N, CA and C atoms as an extended XYZ file, in Angstrom:
282
Properties=species:S:1:pos:R:3:atomname:S:1:resname:S:1:resid:I:1 pbc="F F F"
N        52.964       77.858      102.220 N   MET     1
C        53.820       78.043      103.373 CA  MET     1
C        54.451       76.712      103.730 C   MET     1
N        55.752       76.641      103.680 N   LYS     2
C        56.446       75.412      104.013 CA  LYS     2
C        56.758       75.353      105.483 C   LYS     2
N        56.580       74.206      106.069 N   SER     3
C        56.798       74.013      107.491 CA  SER     3
C        58.236       73.607      107.761 C   SER     3
N        58.713       73.954      108.930 N   ALA     4
C        60.034       73.527      109.368 CA  ALA     4
C        59.956       72.160      110.037 C   ALA     4
N        58.831       71.493      109.910 N   GLY     5
C        58.651       70.190      110.540 CA  GLY     5
C        58.178       70.340      111.969 C   GLY     5
N        57.819       69.221      112.583 N   ARG     6
C        57.260       69.246      113.934 CA  ARG     6
C        58.245       69.841      114.932 C   ARG     6
N        59.510       69.527      114.787 N   LYS     7
C        60.512       70.044      115.699 CA  LYS     7
C        60.531       71.574      115.640 C   LYS     7
N        60.531       72.133      114.445 N   GLY     8
C        60.499       73.575      114.279 CA  GLY     8
C        59.200       74.163      114.775 C   GLY     8
N        58.116       73.471      114.538 N   TYR     9
C        56.792       73.915      114.968 CA  TYR     9
C        56.741       74.068      116.480 C   TYR     9
N        57.201       73.062      117.196 N   LEU    10
C        57.167       73.126      118.646 CA  LEU    10
C        58.103       74.207      119.161 C   LEU    10
N        59.248       74.372      118.522 N   HIS    11
C        60.182       75.406      118.936 CA  HIS    11
C        59.568       76.788      118.731 C   HIS    11
N        58.915       77.022      117.591 N   ARG    12
C        58.297       78.318      117.302 CA  ARG    12
C        57.207       78.640      118.295 C   ARG    12
N        56.483       77.650      118.739 N   ARG    13
C        55.337       77.881      119.599 CA  ARG    13
C        55.638       77.624      121.077 C   ARG    13
N        56.881       77.347      121.405 N   GLY    14
C        57.226       77.150      122.813 CA  GLY    14
C        56.699       75.851      123.380 C   GLY    14
N        56.554       74.829      122.550 N   GLY    15
C        55.987       73.569      123.000 CA  GLY    15
C        56.996       72.620      123.595 C   GLY    15
N        56.537       71.441      123.917 N   ASN    16
C        57.340       70.355      124.470 CA  ASN    16
C        58.098       70.782      125.714 C   ASN    16
N        57.488       71.628      126.515 N   LEU    17
C        58.071       72.095      127.763 CA  LEU    17
C        59.476       72.640      127.556 C   LEU    17
N        59.705       73.268      126.404 N   GLY    18
C        60.990       73.877      126.103 CA  GLY    18
C        61.985       72.912      125.500 C   GLY    18
N        61.638       71.636      125.397 N   GLY    19
C        62.558       70.647      124.861 CA  GLY    19
C        62.379       70.449      123.373 C   GLY    19
N        63.136       69.539      122.832 N   LYS    20
C        63.038       69.223      121.412 CA  LYS    20
C        62.621       67.771      121.270 C   LYS    20
N        61.895       67.501      120.203 N   LEU    21
C        61.442       66.134      119.964 CA  LEU    21
C        62.562       65.313      119.348 C   LEU    21
N        62.710       64.104      119.832 N   SER    22
C        63.640       63.188      119.190 CA  SER    22
C        62.961       62.621      117.949 C   SER    22
N        63.721       61.978      117.100 N   LYS    23
C        63.156       61.377      115.896 CA  LYS    23
C        62.082       60.357      116.251 C   LYS    23
N        62.251       59.643      117.369 N   ASP    24
C        61.271       58.648      117.799 CA  ASP    24
C        59.967       59.294      118.243 C   ASP    24
N        60.037       60.506      118.814 N   GLU    25
C        58.845       61.183      119.322 CA  GLU    25
C        58.082       61.925      118.238 C   GLU    25
N        58.752       62.271      117.153 N   LYS    26
C        58.130       63.073      116.105 CA  LYS    26
C        57.089       62.255      115.349 C   LYS    26
N        55.928       62.843      115.163 N   SER    27
C        54.864       62.215      114.386 CA  SER    27
C        54.792       62.905      113.028 C   SER    27
N        55.101       62.186      111.984 N   ASN    28
C        55.131       62.772      110.647 CA  ASN    28
C        53.758       63.198      110.149 C   ASN    28
N        52.703       62.646      110.698 N   TYR    29
C        51.381       62.993      110.192 CA  TYR    29
C        50.998       64.428      110.510 C   TYR    29
N        51.669       65.085      111.454 N   TYR    30
C        51.346       66.481      111.759 CA  TYR    30
C        51.728       67.429      110.622 C   TYR    30
N        52.747       67.078      109.875 N   ASP    31
C        53.185       67.976      108.805 CA  ASP    31
C        53.223       67.282      107.437 C   ASP    31
N        52.318       66.347      107.233 N   ALA    32
C        52.235       65.657      105.947 CA  ALA    32
C        51.943       66.665      104.849 C   ALA    32
N        52.643       66.562      103.763 N   GLY    33
C        52.455       67.484      102.657 CA  GLY    33
C        53.132       68.827      102.875 C   GLY    33
N        53.969       68.944      103.916 N   GLY    34
C        54.694       70.172      104.174 CA  GLY    34
C        53.910       71.218      104.939 C   GLY    34
N        52.699       70.888      105.388 N   LEU    35
C        51.879       71.832      106.139 CA  LEU    35
C        51.576       71.268      107.518 C   LEU    35
N        51.683       72.132      108.522 N   GLU    36
C        51.307       71.743      109.875 CA  GLU    36
C        49.791       71.821      109.998 C   GLU    36
N        49.173       70.808      110.557 N   THR    37
C        47.723       70.795      110.737 CA  THR    37
C        47.258       71.989      111.560 C   THR    37
N        47.971       72.324      112.614 N   ILE    38
C        47.578       73.442      113.468 CA  ILE    38
C        47.613       74.762      112.690 C   ILE    38
N        48.537       74.904      111.755 N   ASP    39
C        48.612       76.120      110.937 CA  ASP    39
C        47.406       76.233      110.008 C   ASP    39
N        46.951       75.108      109.478 N   ILE    40
C        45.760       75.098      108.625 CA  ILE    40
C        44.535       75.478      109.446 C   ILE    40
N        44.422       74.898      110.638 N   ILE    41
C        43.291       75.208      111.517 CA  ILE    41
C        43.280       76.698      111.841 C   ILE    41
N        44.432       77.242      112.207 N   LYS    42
C        44.516       78.665      112.557 CA  LYS    42
C        44.143       79.544      111.365 C   LYS    42
N        44.563       79.165      110.173 N   ALA    43
C        44.276       79.958      108.975 CA  ALA    43
C        42.791       79.953      108.625 C   ALA    43
N        42.094       78.882      108.932 N   LYS    44
C        40.678       78.748      108.558 CA  LYS    44
C        39.714       79.326      109.585 C   LYS    44
N        40.183       79.571      110.808 N   LEU    45
C        39.318       80.069      111.868 CA  LEU    45
C        39.556       81.556      112.120 C   LEU    45
N        38.548       82.206      112.670 N   THR    46
C        38.750       83.572      113.130 CA  THR    46
C        39.627       83.513      114.381 C   THR    46
N        40.245       84.620      114.798 N   PRO    47
C        41.039       84.589      116.023 CA  PRO    47
C        40.243       84.096      117.238 C   PRO    47
N        38.998       84.517      117.330 N   GLU    48
C        38.157       84.075      118.448 CA  GLU    48
C        37.899       82.561      118.377 C   GLU    48
N        37.601       82.056      117.197 N   GLN    49
C        37.371       80.617      117.036 CA  GLN    49
C        38.637       79.829      117.357 C   GLN    49
N        39.783       80.339      116.931 N   TYR    50
C        41.048       79.652      117.185 CA  TYR    50
C        41.343       79.596      118.686 C   TYR    50
N        41.085       80.695      119.394 N   ARG    51
C        41.273       80.680      120.847 CA  ARG    51
C        40.334       79.661      121.488 C   ARG    51
N        39.116       79.556      120.993 N   GLY    52
C        38.176       78.550      121.498 CA  GLY    52
C        38.665       77.138      121.241 C   GLY    52
N        39.239       76.921      120.073 N   TYR    53
C        39.819       75.612      119.741 CA  TYR    53
C        40.933       75.263      120.727 C   TYR    53
N        41.827       76.213      120.974 N   LEU    54
C        42.930       75.968      121.898 CA  LEU    54
C        42.408       75.712      123.311 C   LEU    54
N        41.452       76.517      123.766 N   LEU    55
C        40.877       76.335      125.086 CA  LEU    55
C        40.188       74.978      125.204 C   LEU    55
N        39.485       74.578      124.165 N   GLY    56
C        38.836       73.261      124.164 CA  GLY    56
C        39.836       72.139      124.342 C   GLY    56
N        40.999       72.261      123.713 N   ASN    57
C        42.028       71.232      123.861 CA  ASN    57
C        42.642       71.247      125.254 C   ASN    57
N        42.804       72.432      125.850 N   VAL    58
C        43.281       72.502      127.232 CA  VAL    58
C        42.317       71.744      128.137 C   VAL    58
N        41.030       72.000      127.973 N   ILE    59
C        40.010       71.332      128.795 CA  ILE    59
C        40.023       69.829      128.541 C   ILE    59
N        40.076       69.432      127.277 N   LYS    60
C        40.053       68.008      126.927 CA  LYS    60
C        41.202       67.241      127.572 C   LYS    60
N        42.424       67.722      127.378 N   TYR    61
C        43.578       66.985      127.892 CA  TYR    61
C        43.654       67.035      129.413 C   TYR    61
N        43.191       68.131      130.019 N   THR    62
C        43.179       68.217      131.478 CA  THR    62
C        42.172       67.233      132.067 C   THR    62
N        40.987       67.185      131.480 N   CYS    63
C        39.933       66.304      132.009 CA  CYS    63
C        40.246       64.827      131.850 C   CYS    63
N        40.863       64.447      130.758 N   ARG    64
C        41.080       63.022      130.537 CA  ARG    64
C        42.336       62.492      131.213 C   ARG    64
N        43.165       63.392      131.711 N   MET    65
C        44.433       63.000      132.319 CA  MET    65
C        44.247       62.022      133.478 C   MET    65
N        43.266       62.251      134.322 N   ASN    66
C        43.060       61.397      135.497 CA  ASN    66
C        42.481       60.027      135.170 C   ASN    66
N        42.068       59.824      133.958 N   PHE    67
C        41.453       58.560      133.583 CA  PHE    67
C        42.381       57.662      132.784 C   PHE    67
N        43.614       58.053      132.662 N   LYS    68
C        44.597       57.251      131.939 CA  LYS    68
C        45.120       56.153      132.852 C   LYS    68
N        45.222       54.962      132.327 N   ASN    69
C        45.767       53.836      133.098 CA  ASN    69
C        47.286       53.813      133.040 C   ASN    69
N        47.843       54.587      132.127 N   THR    70
C        49.301       54.618      131.972 CA  THR    70
C        49.816       56.005      132.362 C   THR    70
N        50.981       56.321      131.944 N   ASP    71
C        51.640       57.590      132.244 CA  ASP    71
C        50.802       58.780      131.777 C   ASP    71
N        50.551       59.713      132.678 N   MET    72
C        49.754       60.897      132.353 CA  MET    72
C        50.602       62.020      131.752 C   MET    72
N        51.889       61.828      131.656 N   SER    73
C        52.774       62.922      131.268 CA  SER    73
C        52.495       63.448      129.865 C   SER    73
N        52.072       62.600      128.936 N   ARG    74
C        51.797       63.067      127.568 CA  ARG    74
C        50.615       64.032      127.556 C   ARG    74
N        49.542       63.706      128.275 N   ASP    75
C        48.405       64.623      128.347 CA  ASP    75
C        48.778       65.893      129.099 C   ASP    75
N        49.624       65.780      130.120 N   ALA    76
C        50.079       66.963      130.845 CA  ALA    76
C        50.888       67.867      129.921 C   ALA    76
N        51.716       67.265      129.100 N   GLU    77
C        52.516       68.027      128.134 CA  GLU    77
C        51.614       68.728      127.120 C   GLU    77
N        50.609       68.018      126.614 N   LYS    78
C        49.687       68.620      125.647 CA  LYS    78
C        48.905       69.762      126.285 C   LYS    78
N        48.464       69.569      127.530 N   THR    79
C        47.758       70.635      128.240 CA  THR    79
C        48.640       71.872      128.346 C   THR    79
N        49.878       71.669      128.702 N   CYS    80
C        50.826       72.775      128.833 CA  CYS    80
C        51.046       73.469      127.487 C   CYS    80
N        51.234       72.699      126.428 N   ASN    81
C        51.458       73.270      125.096 CA  ASN    81
C        50.262       74.101      124.643 C   ASN    81
N        49.064       73.538      124.726 N   TYR    82
C        47.875       74.271      124.287 CA  TYR    82
C        47.636       75.510      125.151 C   TYR    82
N        47.931       75.433      126.450 N   SER    83
C        47.800       76.597      127.328 CA  SER    83
C        48.767       77.694      126.917 C   SER    83
N        49.984       77.321      126.610 N   ARG    84
C        51.001       78.288      126.189 CA  ARG    84
C        50.589       78.946      124.875 C   ARG    84
N        50.114       78.146      123.929 N   TRP    85
C        49.701       78.705      122.639 CA  TRP    85
C        48.502       79.627      122.815 C   TRP    85
N        47.567       79.247      123.691 N   LEU    86
C        46.410       80.091      123.968 CA  LEU    86
C        46.854       81.418      124.577 C   LEU    86
N        47.764       81.373      125.519 N   PHE    87
C        48.254       82.585      126.149 CA  PHE    87
C        48.831       83.544      125.113 C   PHE    87
N        49.565       82.999      124.147 N   LYS    88
C        50.165       83.835      123.097 CA  LYS    88
C        49.115       84.453      122.173 C   LYS    88
N        47.926       83.861      122.107 N   GLU    89
C        46.862       84.350      121.236 CA  GLU    89
C        45.920       85.335      121.924 C   GLU    89
N        46.047       85.495      123.232 N   LEU    90
C        45.159       86.388      123.959 CA  LEU    90
C        45.441       87.839      123.576 C   LEU    90
N        44.364       88.636      123.417 N   PRO    91
C        44.591       90.042      123.094 CA  PRO    91
C        45.295       90.745      124.259 C   PRO    91
N        46.169       91.660      123.914 N   THR    92
C        46.875       92.423      124.948 CA  THR    92
C        46.102       93.704      125.245 C   THR    92
N        46.135       94.089      126.493 N   GLU    93
C        45.466       95.335      126.887 CA  GLU    93
C        46.423       96.492      126.625 C   GLU    93
N        45.871       97.598      126.189 N   GLY    94
C        46.770       98.709      125.957 CA  GLY    94
C        46.173       99.855      125.301 C   GLY    94
């Protein structure tokens, strides 16, 4: 599975608070070898495990936000992204 790169990844998953990453913001290590790390994690875990992974990251970034000596906006953005992805993975009632 070939990735559309980090910019495409965030767009597909509703990340970056609806914005797009500039070339300066993009981290190439997320899609090294043409694969997104998050896609590999999702493929290797059960749906329940993947939701736990996402929830763990929401908790991690939320808890550490108040202890940053610099701008908290990056952790706030990550919290928002992981929350959005978790919401999309929740089973629907019906």
